[in-house]
C-alpha positions as CSV (number, residue, x, y, z in Angstrom):
1,M,113.1,155.4,92.2
2,S,116.3,156.4,94.0
3,Y,117.7,159.9,94.2
4,E,120.5,159.0,91.8
5,E,118.2,157.4,89.3
6,K,116.0,160.6,89.3
7,G,119.2,162.6,88.8
8,T,120.2,160.5,85.8
9,W,116.7,161.0,84.2
10,V,117.1,164.8,84.7
11,Y,120.6,164.8,83.2
12,L,119.3,162.9,80.1
13,V,116.3,165.0,79.5
14,V,118.0,168.4,80.1
15,S,120.9,167.4,77.9
16,V,118.7,166.4,75.0
17,V,116.3,169.4,75.4
18,V,119.0,172.0,75.7
19,Y,121.0,170.6,72.7
20,A,117.8,170.5,70.6
21,A,117.1,174.1,71.5
22,Y,120.7,175.1,70.5
23,V,120.4,173.3,67.2
24,G,117.1,175.1,66.6
25,V,118.6,178.5,67.3
26,V,121.6,177.8,65.0
27,L,119.4,176.5,62.2
28,S,117.0,179.5,62.5
29,R,120.0,181.9,62.4
30,A,121.3,180.2,59.2
31,D,118.1,181.2,57.4
32,G,119.1,179.1,54.4
33,G,122.7,180.3,54.3
34,P,125.9,178.3,55.2
35,L,125.9,177.0,58.7
36,A,129.6,177.9,59.1
37,D,128.7,181.6,58.8
38,V,126.2,181.5,61.7
39,A,127.0,183.4,64.9
40,Y,127.0,180.3,67.1
41,V,129.4,181.2,70.0
42,G,126.8,183.0,72.1
43,P,124.1,180.4,71.8
44,L,126.6,177.6,72.4
45,L,127.9,179.2,75.6
46,W,124.4,180.0,76.7
47,S,123.2,176.4,76.1
48,V,126.1,175.0,78.1
49,A,125.5,177.3,81.0
50,G,121.8,176.9,80.6
51,A,122.1,173.1,80.8
52,V,124.1,173.3,84.0
53,V,121.5,175.7,85.6
54,A,118.5,173.8,84.3
55,G,119.9,170.5,85.5
56,I,120.3,171.9,89.0
57,V,116.8,173.6,89.0
58,V,115.0,170.6,87.5
59,R,116.6,168.2,89.9
60,I,115.5,170.4,92.9
61,V,112.0,170.7,91.5
62,V,111.7,166.9,90.9
63,E,113.0,166.3,94.4
64,I,110.4,168.7,95.9
65,A,107.6,167.2,93.8
66,R,108.5,163.6,94.5
67,P,110.9,163.3,97.5
68,S,113.3,160.4,97.6
69,E,113.2,158.2,100.7
70,S,117.0,158.6,101.0
71,L,119.6,160.9,99.5
72,R,122.3,158.5,100.3
73,T,124.3,156.9,97.5
74,D,125.0,153.2,98.0
75,E,127.4,150.8,96.3
76,R,124.9,149.8,93.6
77,D,124.4,153.5,92.6
78,R,128.1,154.0,92.4
79,D,128.6,150.9,90.3
80,L,125.8,151.8,87.9
81,A,127.1,155.4,87.5
82,R,130.6,154.0,86.8
83,R,129.3,151.7,84.1
84,G,127.4,154.5,82.5
85,T,130.4,156.8,82.6
86,L,132.6,154.2,81.1
87,A,130.2,153.7,78.2
88,G,129.6,157.4,77.7
89,Q,133.2,158.4,77.6
90,W,133.3,157.1,74.0
91,G,131.1,160.0,73.0
92,V,133.8,162.5,74.2
93,V,136.5,160.4,72.6
94,G,134.6,160.4,69.3
95,G,133.9,164.2,69.5
96,A,137.6,164.9,70.2
97,L,138.8,162.7,67.4
98,G,136.2,164.2,65.0
99,A,137.3,167.7,66.0
100,L,141.0,166.7,65.6
101,V,140.3,165.5,62.1
102,L,138.4,168.6,61.2
103,A,141.1,170.8,62.6
104,L,143.7,169.0,60.6
105,A,141.6,169.4,57.5
106,D,141.4,173.2,58.2
107,A,137.6,173.1,58.7
108,Y,135.7,176.1,59.9
109,T,135.7,176.5,63.7
110,F,132.0,176.2,63.6
111,W,132.3,172.6,62.7
112,I,135.1,171.9,65.2
113,A,133.2,173.5,68.1
114,N,129.9,171.8,67.2
115,T,131.6,168.4,66.9
116,I,133.0,168.8,70.4
117,Y,129.7,169.9,71.7
118,L,127.9,166.9,70.0
119,G,130.5,164.6,71.6
120,F,129.6,165.9,75.1
121,V,125.9,165.5,74.3
122,V,126.4,161.9,73.0
123,M,128.4,161.2,76.2
124,A,125.5,162.5,78.3
125,V,122.9,160.5,76.4
126,V,124.9,157.2,76.3
127,S,126.0,157.3,79.9
128,S,122.4,158.1,81.1
129,V,120.8,155.4,78.9
130,V,123.3,152.8,80.0
131,T,122.8,153.7,83.7
132,L,119.0,153.8,83.4
133,V,118.9,150.4,81.6
134,A,121.2,149.0,84.4
135,Y,118.8,150.3,87.0
136,R,115.8,148.7,85.3
137,R,117.5,145.4,84.6
138,G,118.7,145.2,88.2
139,V,122.4,144.9,87.5
């Protein structure tokens, strides 16, 4: 497995795990009450920062545990990453459009912020999955 493919796996796993943890924290804080009343800003910021740090740390740990033969990125890696990014950008577009609609409807900022965050997570998942499928199919 190439260095870039390992990095894509790390990105996918960290994105999903951190977002799931964030959702768990928010739901536990709701305690049966309205979600829009939950103090979500701190956990959201911590989860975004935590995802960045966890991505770096996990990638280093993976590389120490199973070193890649080469750290060089070749044309195939760049092409697959480009395909994944193009597919994943629709998650961000969807999140932005959803947030715009919610803002125009005067929704609570909780829903607007979480729609944007979900858009970023969808982007991470879709771009990673498309890239990993392309690696496996030999595109």
